[in-house]
C-alpha positions in Angstrom: 0.0 0.0 0.0 2.8 2.5 0.8 6.2 2.8 -0.9 9.0 0.7 0.3 11.0 2.4 3.2 8.1 4.8 3.9 9.1 4.5 7.6 12.9 4.4 7.1 14.5 6.2 10.0 11.3 6.2 12.0 10.7 4.6 15.5 7.4 2.9 16.3 6.3 1.8 19.7 3.4 -0.8 19.7 1.7 -2.0 22.9 0.3 -5.5 22.8 2.8 -6.1 20.0 3.6 -9.7 20.6 0.5 -11.4 19.1 -2.5 -10.9 16.9 -3.2 -7.3 15.5 -0.1 -5.9 17.3 2.2 -8.4 15.7 0.6 -7.8 12.3 1.0 -4.0 12.6 4.6 -4.4 13.8 5.4 -6.7 10.9 3.9 -4.1 8.5 5.8 -1.2 10.0 9.1 -3.1 10.2 8.7 -4.2 6.5 8.4 -0.5 5.5 11.7 0.4 7.3 10.7 1.3 10.9 12.7 0.5 14.0 10.0 -1.1 16.1 9.7 -1.5 19.9 6.9 -3.9 21.1 5.7 -4.2 24.6 3.4 -6.4 26.7 3.6 -8.2 30.1 4.8 -11.5 28.4 8.5 -10.9 27.7 9.1 -14.4 26.3 6.4 -14.0 23.7 7.8 -10.5 22.8 11.3 -11.7 22.4 10.1 -14.5 20.1 8.0 -12.1 18.0 10.8 -9.6 17.8 13.3 -12.2 16.5 10.7 -13.5 14.1 9.9 -10.1 12.5 13.5 -8.9 12.5 14.7 -11.9 10.8 11.9 -11.6 8.2 12.4 -7.8 7.5 16.0 -7.2 8.3 15.2 -4.3 10.6 15.6 -4.0 14.4 12.7 -5.0 16.6 13.2 -4.5 20.4 11.0 -6.1 23.1 10.2 -4.3 26.4 8.2 -5.7 29.2 5.4 -3.4 30.4 2.2 -3.6 32.3 0.1 -0.7 30.9 -2.1 -0.8 34.1 0.8 0.3 36.2 2.1 4.0 35.7 5.5 3.1 37.1 5.9 0.2 34.7 4.8 2.5 31.8 7.3 5.1 32.9 10.1 2.7 33.0 9.2 1.2 29.7 9.0 4.6 28.0 12.5 5.4 29.5 13.8 2.2 28.0 12.2 2.9 24.7 13.9 6.2 24.5 17.2 4.6 25.5 17.2 1.8 23.0 15.6 3.5 20.0 15.1 7.2 20.7 11.8 9.2 21.0 9.1 7.5 18.8 7.6 8.8 15.6 4.7 6.4 15.9 2.8 5.2 18.9 0.1 2.5 18.6 -2.0 1.7 21.6 -3.1 -1.8 21.0 -3.1 -3.4 24.5 -6.5 -4.8 25.3 -8.6 -7.1 27.5 -12.1 -8.3 27.6 -14.6 -10.4 29.5 -17.4 -11.8 27.4 -20.0 -12.3 30.1 -23.5 -11.2 31.2 -22.9 -7.9 32.9 -24.7 -8.8 36.0 -22.2 -11.6 36.7 -19.2 -9.2 36.6 -17.4 -8.4 39.9 -16.1 -4.8 40.6 -12.6 -6.3 40.1 -13.6 -7.6 36.7 -14.9 -4.3 35.6 -11.8 -2.5 36.9 -9.4 -4.9 35.3 -10.8 -4.2 31.8 -10.9 -0.3 32.4 -7.3 -0.4 33.8 -5.9 -2.2 30.7 -8.0 -0.4 27.9 -8.7 3.1 29.1 -6.2 3.7 31.8 -3.4 1.8 30.1 -3.8 3.8 26.9 -4.0 7.0 28.9 -0.7 6.2 30.9 1.1 5.3 27.7 -0.2 8.4 25.8 0.6 10.8 28.6 4.0 9.5 29.5 5.2 9.5 25.8 3.4 12.7 25.0 5.2 14.6 27.8 8.5 13.2 26.7 7.8 14.5 23.1 6.8 17.9 24.3 10.0 18.2 26.2 12.1 17.6 23.0 9.7 19.5 20.7 9.0 16.4 18.6 5.7 15.4 16.9 4.4 11.9 16.5 1.5 9.9 15.1 -0.6 8.3 17.8 -3.0 5.4 16.8 -5.5 3.6 19.0 -7.2 0.3 18.1 -10.7 0.2 19.6 -13.9 -1.5 18.2 -17.2 -0.6 16.5 -19.1 -1.4 19.6 -17.3 1.5 21.3 -19.8 3.6 19.3 -22.8 1.3 19.1 -22.5 -0.3 22.6 -23.0 -4.0 22.8 -24.3 -6.5 25.4 -22.0 -8.9 27.1 -19.0 -6.6 26.7 -20.0 -3.6 28.8 -16.6 -2.9 30.5 -14.7 -3.1 27.1 -17.4 -0.9 25.2 -17.2 1.7 27.9 -13.5 1.8 28.2 -12.9 1.9 24.4 -15.5 4.6 24.0 -13.4 6.5 26.5 -10.3 5.9 24.3 -12.1 7.3 21.3 -13.0 10.4 23.2 -9.4 10.8 24.6 -7.9 10.6 21.2 -10.3 13.1 19.8 -9.7 15.4 22.7 -5.9 15.2 22.3 -6.1 15.7 18.5 -7.6 19.1 19.3 -5.3 19.9 22.2 -1.9 18.6 21.2 -2.0 19.3 17.5 0.1 22.4 18.2 2.9 20.1 19.3 2.9 18.3 16.0 1.0 15.2 17.3 -1.8 13.5 15.4 -4.3 11.1 17.0 -6.5 8.7 15.2 -8.5 5.7 15.9 -9.3 2.4 14.0 -12.6 0.7 15.0 -12.2 -2.9 13.7 -15.1 -5.3 13.2 -14.5 -8.9 13.7 -11.1 -9.9 12.6 -10.0 -13.4 11.9 -7.0 -14.2 14.2 -5.8 -17.5 15.7 -8.4 -18.6 18.2 -10.5 -15.4 17.8 -13.8 -17.0 18.6 -13.0 -20.6 19.5 -13.4 -20.2 23.3 -16.9 -18.6 23.1 -18.0 -20.3 19.9 -16.6 -23.9 19.7 -19.3 -25.0 17.2 -18.8 -22.0 14.8 -22.5 -21.0 14.9 -21.8 -17.5 16.3 -19.1 -16.8 13.6 -21.4 -18.0 10.8 -24.2 -15.6 12.0 -21.7 -12.8 12.4 -20.5 -13.3 8.8 -24.1 -13.3 7.7 -24.6 -9.7 8.8 -21.5 -8.4 7.2 -22.2 -7.0 3.8 -18.7 -7.9 2.5 -19.4 -11.5 3.4 -16.4 -12.3 5.5 -14.3 -11.5 8.6 -11.6 -8.9 8.2 -7.8 -9.8 8.2 -5.0 -8.6 10.3 -3.3 -7.4 7.1 -6.2 -5.1 6.4 -5.9 -3.5 9.7 -2.2 -3.2 9.3 -2.5 -1.5 5.9 -4.8 1.2 7.3 -2.6 1.5 10.5 0.5 2.1 8.4 -1.2 4.7 6.2 -2.6 6.7 9.2 0.8 6.7 10.9 2.7 7.8 7.7 3.4 11.2 6.3 0.8 10.4 3.7 -1.8 11.0 6.3 -0.3 14.1 7.8 -3.6 16.1 7.5 -5.6 13.3 9.2 -6.2 13.7 12.9 -9.1 13.3 15.2 -10.5 10.6 12.9 -12.3 7.5 14.1 -12.4 5.1 11.2 -14.6 2.0 11.1 -13.0 -1.0 9.3 -15.7 -3.6 9.5 -16.8 -4.8 6.2 -20.1 -2.8 6.7 -21.2 -4.6 9.8 -22.0 -1.4 11.7 -24.3 0.0 9.1 -25.8 -3.4 8.4 -26.8 -3.6 12.1 -28.0 -0.1 12.3 -30.5 0.1 9.4 -34.2 -0.1 10.4 -35.1 -2.1 7.3 -31.9 -4.1 6.8 -33.5 -7.3 8.1 -35.6 -7.3 4.9 -32.6 -9.1 3.2 -33.7 -12.2 5.2 -37.0 -12.1 3.3 -37.0 -14.4 0.2 -36.8 -12.7 -3.2 -40.4 -13.4 -4.2 -41.7 -11.5 -1.2 -39.7 -8.5 -2.4 -41.6 -8.8 -5.7 -44.9 -8.9 -3.8 -43.9 -5.8 -1.8 -43.0 -3.9 -4.9 -46.2 -4.8 -6.7 -48.2 -3.7 -3.7 -46.5 -0.3 -3.7 -47.0 0.1 -7.3 -50.7 -0.7 -7.1 -51.1 2.0 -4.5 -49.0 4.4 -6.6 -51.1 3.9 -9.7 -54.4 4.3 -7.9 -53.2 7.6 -6.4 -51.1 9.2 -9.0 -50.9 7.6 -12.5 -53.0 6.1 -15.2 -52.6 2.5 -16.4 -50.1 3.3 -19.2 -47.7 4.9 -16.8 -48.1 1.8 -14.5 -47.3 -0.5 -17.4 -44.2 1.5 -18.1 -43.1 1.2 -14.5 -43.6 -2.5 -14.4 -41.5 -2.9 -17.5 -38.7 -0.9 -16.0 -38.8 -3.0 -12.8 -39.2 -6.3 -14.9 -42.1 -7.4 -12.7 -44.9 -9.6 -13.9 -48.3 -7.9 -13.9 -50.6 -9.7 -11.5 -54.2 -10.5 -12.4 -55.3 -8.0 -9.8 -53.8 -5.0 -11.6 
């Protein structure tokens, strides 16, 4: 999507960079020339991913352990980031957590855990790096990965929906406030993405996934590569005038669920013909003569029923 070496000489910091979307975005950035620094709590996974990506792209990938819930851990990780690679040009907040559960079954600790990772963790990383960038008068592109249900809301994931909505608001707020420092803030709201084991724990039979695909106009789940393509664009100089944007990348799932009459697609085709014929009958009685109606039927390629 972008020219080779589009991120040559750039430093990218990615939270949750060891697996899934984070790994995919790190791979894309590294392949375009970036020196990447990935972080999460699992240092062994990070080191393995860093070696794998570096051997594939030929560019440096550093692994730094960090618990985004802990401001001290974040502060130490940012200090190490600056020490090993320098101040970042790209910051991707991708660390996430979730409980798929009826909300009434959640404990206060369960709620707090998700909010601490998703909202507070993103805030701690953003504030710590942002302050360091302001000190040295350097701009950067910040990107947060949230979800379409941050906007729509969703049952069974209330803590995550609430926290990610907060991340969306924070990014838009900082886009307005910190633009003067040369910082941009954007958000990608992915729909369902096919990753290893994405739905296996909650949907061992595949029924939920099948129904989910059925409501996506594009007819499939998204891919990690598609998220990475958009992420690299938004973090590149080609998007230098894009800030405060919240972009859905969901194959049309959001608008498919939102439309009042979208469920008419479940009605068999002959019923659509009956509906159209009924409306045309009403129309001819109110507004037209028979010759105009015949012309409309020809245009619509509908059979004229005996009742017309």
